[in-house]
Predicted model as a PDB file, atoms N, CA, C, CB and O in Angstrom, pLDDT in the B-factor column:
MODEL        1                                                                  
ATOM      1  N   UNK A   1     102.031  93.423 102.005  1.00 88.00           N  
ATOM      2  CA  UNK A   1     101.003  94.532 101.811  1.00 88.00           C  
ATOM      3  C   UNK A   1      99.969  94.347 102.849  1.00 88.00           C  
ATOM      4  CB  UNK A   1     100.327  94.523 100.360  1.00 88.00           C  
ATOM      5  O   UNK A   1      99.817  93.262 103.410  1.00 88.00           O  
ATOM      6  N   UNK A   2      99.197  95.477 103.134  1.00 97.00           N  
ATOM      7  CA  UNK A   2      98.368  95.435 104.310  1.00 97.00           C  
ATOM      8  C   UNK A   2      96.988  94.955 103.708  1.00 97.00           C  
ATOM      9  CB  UNK A   2      98.300  96.909 105.106  1.00 97.00           C  
ATOM     10  O   UNK A   2      96.583  95.337 102.610  1.00 97.00           O  
ATOM     11  N   UNK A   3      96.320  94.101 104.511  1.00 98.00           N  
ATOM     12  CA  UNK A   3      95.010  93.812 104.191  1.00 98.00           C  
ATOM     13  C   UNK A   3      94.038  94.860 104.685  1.00 98.00           C  
ATOM     14  CB  UNK A   3      94.680  92.524 104.706  1.00 98.00           C  
ATOM     15  O   UNK A   3      94.344  95.504 105.688  1.00 98.00           O  
ATOM     16  N   UNK A   4      92.934  95.077 104.089  1.00 98.00           N  
ATOM     17  CA  UNK A   4      91.961  96.209 104.580  1.00 98.00           C  
ATOM     18  C   UNK A   4      90.586  95.505 104.755  1.00 98.00           C  
ATOM     19  CB  UNK A   4      91.835  97.528 103.457  1.00 98.00           C  
ATOM     20  O   UNK A   4      90.195  94.619 103.995  1.00 98.00           O  
ATOM     21  N   UNK A   5      89.924  95.948 105.764  1.00 98.00           N  
ATOM     22  CA  UNK A   5      88.562  95.338 106.244  1.00 98.00           C  
ATOM     23  C   UNK A   5      87.567  96.310 106.096  1.00 98.00           C  
ATOM     24  CB  UNK A   5      88.545  94.862 107.722  1.00 98.00           C  
ATOM     25  O   UNK A   5      87.776  97.492 106.370  1.00 98.00           O  
ATOM     26  N   UNK A   6      86.342  95.827 105.618  1.00 98.00           N  
ATOM     27  CA  UNK A   6      85.181  96.569 105.543  1.00 98.00           C  
ATOM     28  C   UNK A   6      84.307  96.509 106.751  1.00 98.00           C  
ATOM     29  CB  UNK A   6      84.473  96.168 104.429  1.00 98.00           C  
ATOM     30  O   UNK A   6      84.311  95.455 107.386  1.00 98.00           O  
ATOM     31  N   UNK A   7      83.522  97.546 107.174  1.00 98.00           N  
ATOM     32  CA  UNK A   7      82.846  97.342 108.334  1.00 98.00           C  
ATOM     33  C   UNK A   7      81.789  96.007 108.179  1.00 98.00           C  
ATOM     34  CB  UNK A   7      82.112  98.723 108.675  1.00 98.00           C  
ATOM     35  O   UNK A   7      81.400  95.466 109.214  1.00 98.00           O  
ATOM     36  N   UNK A   8      81.412  95.578 107.063  1.00 98.00           N  
ATOM     37  CA  UNK A   8      80.672  94.391 106.899  1.00 98.00           C  
ATOM     38  C   UNK A   8      81.462  93.082 107.306  1.00 98.00           C  
ATOM     39  CB  UNK A   8      80.232  94.325 105.475  1.00 98.00           C  
ATOM     40  O   UNK A   8      80.882  92.005 107.447  1.00 98.00           O  
ATOM     41  N   UNK A   9      82.779  93.241 107.480  1.00 98.00           N  
ATOM     42  CA  UNK A   9      83.638  92.006 107.593  1.00 98.00           C  
ATOM     43  C   UNK A   9      84.329  91.516 106.409  1.00 98.00           C  
ATOM     44  CB  UNK A   9      82.868  90.931 108.044  1.00 98.00           C  
ATOM     45  O   UNK A   9      85.133  90.599 106.576  1.00 98.00           O  
ATOM     46  N   UNK A  10      84.149  91.974 105.262  1.00 98.00           N  
ATOM     47  CA  UNK A  10      84.908  91.595 104.083  1.00 98.00           C  
ATOM     48  C   UNK A  10      86.277  92.133 104.237  1.00 98.00           C  
ATOM     49  CB  UNK A  10      84.263  92.099 102.789  1.00 98.00           C  
ATOM     50  O   UNK A  10      86.433  93.285 104.644  1.00 98.00           O  
ATOM     51  N   UNK A  11      87.326  91.338 103.926  1.00 98.00           N  
ATOM     52  CA  UNK A  11      88.715  91.710 104.073  1.00 98.00           C  
ATOM     53  C   UNK A  11      89.218  91.511 102.646  1.00 98.00           C  
ATOM     54  CB  UNK A  11      89.524  90.831 105.198  1.00 98.00           C  
ATOM     55  O   UNK A  11      89.195  90.468 101.993  1.00 98.00           O  
ATOM     56  N   UNK A  12      89.711  92.799 102.259  1.00 98.00           N  
ATOM     57  CA  UNK A  12      90.429  92.799 100.782  1.00 98.00           C  
ATOM     58  C   UNK A  12      92.042  92.413 101.180  1.00 98.00           C  
ATOM     59  CB  UNK A  12      90.298  94.564  99.889  1.00 98.00           C  
ATOM     60  O   UNK A  12      92.750  93.032 101.974  1.00 98.00           O  
ATOM     61  N   UNK A  13      92.410  91.208 100.391  1.00 98.00           N  
ATOM     62  CA  UNK A  13      93.779  90.794 100.647  1.00 98.00           C  
ATOM     63  C   UNK A  13      94.503  91.095  99.353  1.00 98.00           C  
ATOM     64  CB  UNK A  13      93.898  89.256 101.078  1.00 98.00           C  
ATOM     65  O   UNK A  13      94.107  90.556  98.319  1.00 98.00           O  
ATOM     66  N   UNK A  14      95.483  91.876  99.339  1.00 98.00           N  
ATOM     67  CA  UNK A  14      96.142  92.223  98.073  1.00 98.00           C  
ATOM     68  C   UNK A  14      96.766  91.039  97.439  1.00 98.00           C  
ATOM     69  CB  UNK A  14      97.180  93.276  98.277  1.00 98.00           C  
ATOM     70  O   UNK A  14      96.845  90.984  96.212  1.00 98.00           O  
ATOM     71  N   UNK A  15      97.234  90.047  98.229  1.00 98.00           N  
ATOM     72  CA  UNK A  15      97.703  88.813  97.650  1.00 98.00           C  
ATOM     73  C   UNK A  15      96.697  88.087  96.580  1.00 98.00           C  
ATOM     74  CB  UNK A  15      97.989  87.874  98.822  1.00 98.00           C  
ATOM     75  O   UNK A  15      97.059  87.451  95.591  1.00 98.00           O  
ATOM     76  N   UNK A  16      95.434  88.311  96.978  1.00 98.00           N  
ATOM     77  CA  UNK A  16      94.465  87.574  96.293  1.00 98.00           C  
ATOM     78  C   UNK A  16      93.786  88.447  95.228  1.00 98.00           C  
ATOM     79  CB  UNK A  16      93.476  87.012  97.264  1.00 98.00           C  
ATOM     80  O   UNK A  16      93.292  87.935  94.224  1.00 98.00           O  
ATOM     81  N   UNK A  17      93.764  89.738  95.450  1.00 98.00           N  
ATOM     82  CA  UNK A  17      93.147  90.724  94.503  1.00 98.00           C  
ATOM     83  C   UNK A  17      91.553  90.518  94.753  1.00 98.00           C  
ATOM     84  CB  UNK A  17      93.627  90.426  92.841  1.00 98.00           C  
ATOM     85  O   UNK A  17      91.064  90.046  95.780  1.00 98.00           O  
ATOM     86  N   UNK A  18      90.854  90.959  93.630  1.00 97.00           N  
ATOM     87  CA  UNK A  18      89.392  90.859  93.551  1.00 97.00           C  
ATOM     88  C   UNK A  18      88.996  90.183  92.068  1.00 97.00           C  
ATOM     89  CB  UNK A  18      88.721  92.413  93.755  1.00 97.00           C  
ATOM     90  O   UNK A  18      88.651  90.905  91.132  1.00 97.00           O  
ATOM     91  N   UNK A  19      89.057  89.108  91.979  1.00 95.00           N  
ATOM     92  CA  UNK A  19      88.930  88.406  90.615  1.00 95.00           C  
ATOM     93  C   UNK A  19      87.518  88.796  90.172  1.00 95.00           C  
ATOM     94  CB  UNK A  19      89.131  86.707  90.687  1.00 95.00           C  
ATOM     95  O   UNK A  19      87.383  89.070  88.979  1.00 95.00           O  
ATOM     96  N   UNK A  20      86.381  88.861  91.021  1.00 91.00           N  
ATOM     97  CA  UNK A  20      85.161  89.244  90.430  1.00 91.00           C  
ATOM     98  C   UNK A  20      85.102  90.676  89.676  1.00 91.00           C  
ATOM     99  CB  UNK A  20      84.175  89.202  91.507  1.00 91.00           C  
ATOM    100  O   UNK A  20      84.234  90.974  88.855  1.00 91.00           O  
ATOM    101  N   UNK A  21      86.166  91.516  90.089  1.00 93.00           N  
ATOM    102  CA  UNK A  21      86.045  92.758  89.528  1.00 93.00           C  
ATOM    103  C   UNK A  21      87.321  93.211  88.693  1.00 93.00           C  
ATOM    104  CB  UNK A  21      85.742  93.694  90.614  1.00 93.00           C  
ATOM    105  O   UNK A  21      87.714  94.361  88.501  1.00 93.00           O  
ATOM    106  N   UNK A  22      87.895  91.953  88.224  1.00 95.00           N  
ATOM    107  CA  UNK A  22      89.183  91.913  87.426  1.00 95.00           C  
ATOM    108  C   UNK A  22      90.424  92.755  88.126  1.00 95.00           C  
ATOM    109  CB  UNK A  22      88.869  92.536  85.933  1.00 95.00           C  
ATOM    110  O   UNK A  22      91.260  93.374  87.468  1.00 95.00           O  
ATOM    111  N   UNK A  23      90.404  92.676  89.517  1.00 97.00           N  
ATOM    112  CA  UNK A  23      91.588  93.208  90.051  1.00 97.00           C  
ATOM    113  C   UNK A  23      92.617  92.060  90.258  1.00 97.00           C  
ATOM    114  CB  UNK A  23      91.282  93.954  91.352  1.00 97.00           C  
ATOM    115  O   UNK A  23      92.299  91.157  91.031  1.00 97.00           O  
ATOM    116  N   UNK A  24      93.815  92.019  89.640  1.00 98.00           N  
ATOM    117  CA  UNK A  24      94.726  90.917  89.728  1.00 98.00           C  
ATOM    118  C   UNK A  24      95.266  90.810  91.184  1.00 98.00           C  
ATOM    119  CB  UNK A  24      95.882  91.095  88.702  1.00 98.00           C  
ATOM    120  O   UNK A  24      95.203  91.758  91.966  1.00 98.00           O  
ATOM    121  N   UNK A  25      95.796  89.607  91.501  1.00 98.00           N  
ATOM    122  CA  UNK A  25      96.624  89.355  92.664  1.00 98.00           C  
ATOM    123  C   UNK A  25      97.807  90.270  92.711  1.00 98.00           C  
ATOM    124  CB  UNK A  25      97.082  87.939  92.684  1.00 98.00           C  
ATOM    125  O   UNK A  25      98.448  90.455  91.676  1.00 98.00           O  
ATOM    126  N   UNK A  26      98.153  90.865  93.844  1.00 98.00           N  
ATOM    127  CA  UNK A  26      99.330  91.609  94.097  1.00 98.00           C  
ATOM    128  C   UNK A  26      98.938  93.263  93.903  1.00 98.00           C  
ATOM    129  CB  UNK A  26     100.539  91.061  93.042  1.00 98.00           C  
ATOM    130  O   UNK A  26      99.788  94.152  93.850  1.00 98.00           O  
ATOM    131  N   UNK A  27      97.589  93.458  93.818  1.00 98.00           N  
ATOM    132  CA  UNK A  27      97.257  94.897  93.590  1.00 98.00           C  
ATOM    133  C   UNK A  27      97.093  95.416  95.035  1.00 98.00           C  
ATOM    134  CB  UNK A  27      95.877  95.132  92.642  1.00 98.00           C  
ATOM    135  O   UNK A  27      96.333  94.809  95.789  1.00 98.00           O  
ATOM    136  N   UNK A  28      97.807  96.574  95.486  1.00 98.00           N  
ATOM    137  CA  UNK A  28      97.730  97.012  96.863  1.00 98.00           C  
ATOM    138  C   UNK A  28      96.337  97.869  96.844  1.00 98.00           C  
ATOM    139  CB  UNK A  28      99.132  97.917  97.339  1.00 98.00           C  
ATOM    140  O   UNK A  28      95.833  98.392  95.851  1.00 98.00           O  
ATOM    141  N   UNK A  29      95.875  97.883  98.087  1.00 98.00           N  
ATOM    142  CA  UNK A  29      94.492  98.646  98.213  1.00 98.00           C  
ATOM    143  C   UNK A  29      94.514 100.024  97.631  1.00 98.00           C  
ATOM    144  CB  UNK A  29      94.054  98.802  99.720  1.00 98.00           C  
ATOM    145  O   UNK A  29      93.605 100.511  96.960  1.00 98.00           O  
ATOM    146  N   UNK A  30      95.660 100.614  97.959  1.00 97.00           N  
ATOM    147  CA  UNK A  30      95.825 102.067  97.466  1.00 97.00           C  
ATOM    148  C   UNK A  30      95.777 102.206  95.966  1.00 97.00           C  
ATOM    149  CB  UNK A  30      97.175 102.660  97.942  1.00 97.00           C  
ATOM    150  O   UNK A  30      95.561 103.304  95.451  1.00 97.00           O  
ATOM    151  N   UNK A  31      95.972 101.128  95.264  1.00 98.00           N  
ATOM    152  CA  UNK A  31      95.946 101.108  93.724  1.00 98.00           C  
ATOM    153  C   UNK A  31      94.571 100.762  93.203  1.00 98.00           C  
ATOM    154  CB  UNK A  31      96.979 100.059  93.142  1.00 98.00           C  
ATOM    155  O   UNK A  31      94.332 100.877  92.000  1.00 98.00           O  
ATOM    156  N   UNK A  32      93.708 100.366  94.014  1.00 98.00           N  
ATOM    157  CA  UNK A  32      92.320  99.944  93.474  1.00 98.00           C  
ATOM    158  C   UNK A  32      91.779 101.258  92.844  1.00 98.00           C  
ATOM    159  CB  UNK A  32      91.256  99.333  94.703  1.00 98.00           C  
ATOM    160  O   UNK A  32      92.159 102.364  93.229  1.00 98.00           O  
ATOM    161  N   UNK A  33      90.867 101.072  91.850  1.00 96.00           N  
ATOM    162  CA  UNK A  33      90.125 102.207  91.235  1.00 96.00           C  
ATOM    163  C   UNK A  33      89.402 102.979  92.155  1.00 96.00           C  
ATOM    164  CB  UNK A  33      89.209 101.777  90.243  1.00 96.00           C  
ATOM    165  O   UNK A  33      88.944 102.447  93.167  1.00 96.00           O  
ATOM    166  N   UNK A  34      89.233 104.273  91.903  1.00 94.00           N  
ATOM    167  CA  UNK A  34      88.458 105.044  92.907  1.00 94.00           C  
ATOM    168  C   UNK A  34      87.115 104.658  92.933  1.00 94.00           C  
ATOM    169  CB  UNK A  34      88.505 106.464  92.685  1.00 94.00           C  
ATOM    170  O   UNK A  34      86.475 104.923  93.950  1.00 94.00           O  
ATOM    171  N   UNK A  35      86.518 104.026  91.918  1.00 96.00           N  
ATOM    172  CA  UNK A  35      84.990 103.566  91.847  1.00 96.00           C  
ATOM    173  C   UNK A  35      84.905 101.993  92.413  1.00 96.00           C  
ATOM    174  CB  UNK A  35      84.384 103.649  90.122  1.00 96.00           C  
ATOM    175  O   UNK A  35      83.806 101.439  92.390  1.00 96.00           O  
ATOM    176  N   UNK A  36      85.941 101.361  92.861  1.00 97.00           N  
ATOM    177  CA  UNK A  36      85.907 100.127  93.385  1.00 97.00           C  
ATOM    178  C   UNK A  36      85.031 100.233  94.798  1.00 97.00           C  
ATOM    179  CB  UNK A  36      87.411  99.608  93.552  1.00 97.00           C  
ATOM    180  O   UNK A  36      85.026 101.270  95.462  1.00 97.00           O  
ATOM    181  N   UNK A  37      84.376  99.178  95.135  1.00 97.00           N  
ATOM    182  CA  UNK A  37      83.485  99.182  96.189  1.00 97.00           C  
ATOM    183  C   UNK A  37      83.483  97.640  96.759  1.00 97.00           C  
ATOM    184  CB  UNK A  37      82.031  99.724  95.679  1.00 97.00           C  
ATOM    185  O   UNK A  37      83.616  96.670  96.012  1.00 97.00           O  
ATOM    186  N   UNK A  38      83.338  97.558  97.983  1.00 98.00           N  
ATOM    187  CA  UNK A  38      83.182  96.158  98.551  1.00 98.00           C  
ATOM    188  C   UNK A  38      82.244  95.290  97.786  1.00 98.00           C  
ATOM    189  CB  UNK A  38      82.689  96.213  99.975  1.00 98.00           C  
ATOM    190  O   UNK A  38      81.072  95.628  97.619  1.00 98.00           O  
ATOM    191  N   UNK A  39      82.731  94.186  97.319  1.00 96.00           N  
ATOM    192  CA  UNK A  39      81.934  93.218  96.679  1.00 96.00           C  
ATOM    193  C   UNK A  39      80.938  92.574  97.451  1.00 96.00           C  
ATOM    194  CB  UNK A  39      82.694  92.287  96.161  1.00 96.00           C  
ATOM    195  O   UNK A  39      80.015  92.015  96.857  1.00 96.00           O  
ATOM    196  N   UNK A  40      80.991  92.569  98.739  1.00 97.00           N  
ATOM    197  CA  UNK A  40      79.957  92.039  99.718  1.00 97.00           C  
ATOM    198  C   UNK A  40      78.823  93.023  99.850  1.00 97.00           C  
ATOM    199  CB  UNK A  40      80.586  91.772 101.146  1.00 97.00           C  
ATOM    200  O   UNK A  40      77.698  92.640  99.529  1.00 97.00           O  
ATOM    201  N   UNK A  41      79.004  94.265 100.294  1.00 98.00           N  
ATOM    202  CA  UNK A  41      78.108  95.259 100.681  1.00 98.00           C  
ATOM    203  C   UNK A  41      77.964  96.629  99.751  1.00 98.00           C  
ATOM    204  CB  UNK A  41      78.524  95.601 102.035  1.00 98.00           C  
ATOM    205  O   UNK A  41      76.995  97.388  99.769  1.00 98.00           O  
ATOM    206  N   UNK A  42      79.002  96.748  99.042  1.00 97.00           N  
ATOM    207  CA  UNK A  42      78.853  97.957  98.268  1.00 97.00           C  
ATOM    208  C   UNK A  42      79.474  99.327  98.768  1.00 97.00           C  
ATOM    209  CB  UNK A  42      77.462  98.140  98.114  1.00 97.00           C  
ATOM    210  O   UNK A  42      79.328 100.388  98.162  1.00 97.00           O  
ATOM    211  N   UNK A  43      80.121  99.190  99.840  1.00 98.00           N  
ATOM    212  CA  UNK A  43      80.812 100.318 100.675  1.00 98.00           C  
ATOM    213  C   UNK A  43      81.959 100.862  99.893  1.00 98.00           C  
ATOM    214  CB  UNK A  43      81.363  99.792 102.106  1.00 98.00           C  
ATOM    215  O   UNK A  43      82.677 100.047  99.314  1.00 98.00           O  
ATOM    216  N   UNK A  44      82.202 102.032  99.809  1.00 98.00           N  
ATOM    217  CA  UNK A  44      83.266 102.687  99.216  1.00 98.00           C  
ATOM    218  C   UNK A  44      84.611 102.518  99.962  1.00 98.00           C  
ATOM    219  CB  UNK A  44      82.917 104.078  99.093  1.00 98.00           C  
ATOM    220  O   UNK A  44      84.683 102.197 101.148  1.00 98.00           O  
ATOM    221  N   UNK A  45      85.551 102.738  99.249  1.00 98.00           N  
ATOM    222  CA  UNK A  45      87.024 102.567  99.905  1.00 98.00           C  
ATOM    223  C   UNK A  45      87.270 103.287 101.120  1.00 98.00           C  
ATOM    224  CB  UNK A  45      88.123 103.030  98.978  1.00 98.00           C  
ATOM    225  O   UNK A  45      88.033 102.806 101.959  1.00 98.00           O  
ATOM    226  N   UNK A  46      86.663 104.468 101.314  1.00 97.00           N  
ATOM    227  CA  UNK A  46      87.003 105.417 102.442  1.00 97.00           C  
ATOM    228  C   UNK A  46      86.504 104.687 103.747  1.00 97.00           C  
ATOM    229  CB  UNK A  46      86.266 106.938 102.247  1.00 97.00           C  
ATOM    230  O   UNK A  46      87.046 105.011 104.803  1.00 97.00           O  
ATOM    231  N   UNK A  47      85.556 103.766 103.759  1.00 98.00           N  
ATOM    232  CA  UNK A  47      85.123 103.068 104.929  1.00 98.00           C  
ATOM    233  C   UNK A  47      85.908 101.845 105.385  1.00 98.00           C  
ATOM    234  CB  UNK A  47      83.805 102.682 104.719  1.00 98.00           C  
ATOM    235  O   UNK A  47      85.620 101.278 106.439  1.00 98.00           O  
ATOM    236  N   UNK A  48      86.889 101.442 104.604  1.00 98.00           N  
ATOM    237  CA  UNK A  48      87.866 100.444 104.911  1.00 98.00           C  
ATOM    238  C   UNK A  48      88.761 100.945 105.842  1.00 98.00           C  
ATOM    239  CB  UNK A  48      88.569  99.977 103.776  1.00 98.00           C  
ATOM    240  O   UNK A  48      89.094 102.129 105.880  1.00 98.00           O  
ATOM    241  N   UNK A  49      89.251  99.896 106.762  1.00 98.00           N  
ATOM    242  CA  UNK A  49      90.354 100.248 107.847  1.00 98.00           C  
ATOM    243  C   UNK A  49      91.402  98.963 107.766  1.00 98.00           C  
ATOM    244  CB  UNK A  49      89.617 100.427 109.549  1.00 98.00           C  
ATOM    245  O   UNK A  49      91.095  97.853 107.330  1.00 98.00           O  
ATOM    246  N   UNK A  50      92.562  99.304 108.221  1.00 98.00           N  
ATOM    247  CA  UNK A  50      93.478  98.188 108.356  1.00 98.00           C  
ATOM    248  C   UNK A  50      93.076  96.903 109.143  1.00 98.00           C  
ATOM    249  CB  UNK A  50      94.627  98.700 108.953  1.00 98.00           C  
ATOM    250  O   UNK A  50      92.729  96.948 110.323  1.00 98.00           O  
ATOM    251  N   UNK A  51      93.143  95.788 108.434  1.00 97.00           N  
ATOM    252  CA  UNK A  51      92.749  94.540 109.156  1.00 97.00           C  
ATOM    253  C   UNK A  51      94.079  94.122 110.139  1.00 97.00           C  
ATOM    254  CB  UNK A  51      92.346  93.272 107.971  1.00 97.00           C  
ATOM    255  O   UNK A  51      95.248  94.426 109.900  1.00 97.00           O  
ATOM    256  N   UNK A  52      93.614  93.389 111.242  1.00 84.00           N  
ATOM    257  CA  UNK A  52      94.618  92.952 112.237  1.00 84.00           C  
ATOM    258  C   UNK A  52      95.363  91.862 111.473  1.00 84.00           C  
ATOM    259  CB  UNK A  52      93.960  92.416 113.662  1.00 84.00           C  
ATOM    260  O   UNK A  52      96.294  91.260 112.009  1.00 84.00           O  
TER     261      UNK A  52                                                      
ENDMDL                                                                          
END                                                                             
């Protein structure tokens, strides 16, 4: 699964999920809720891009 990076440098890793926001490991970025935002800076999903 593709990791996605925020302009602030936070990387969403589907293998880890986002425990702070009750997103379980194994959740693809595309399956995150529409109102999910970067836990570091609050950016919306549309600003994320594929991480290298």
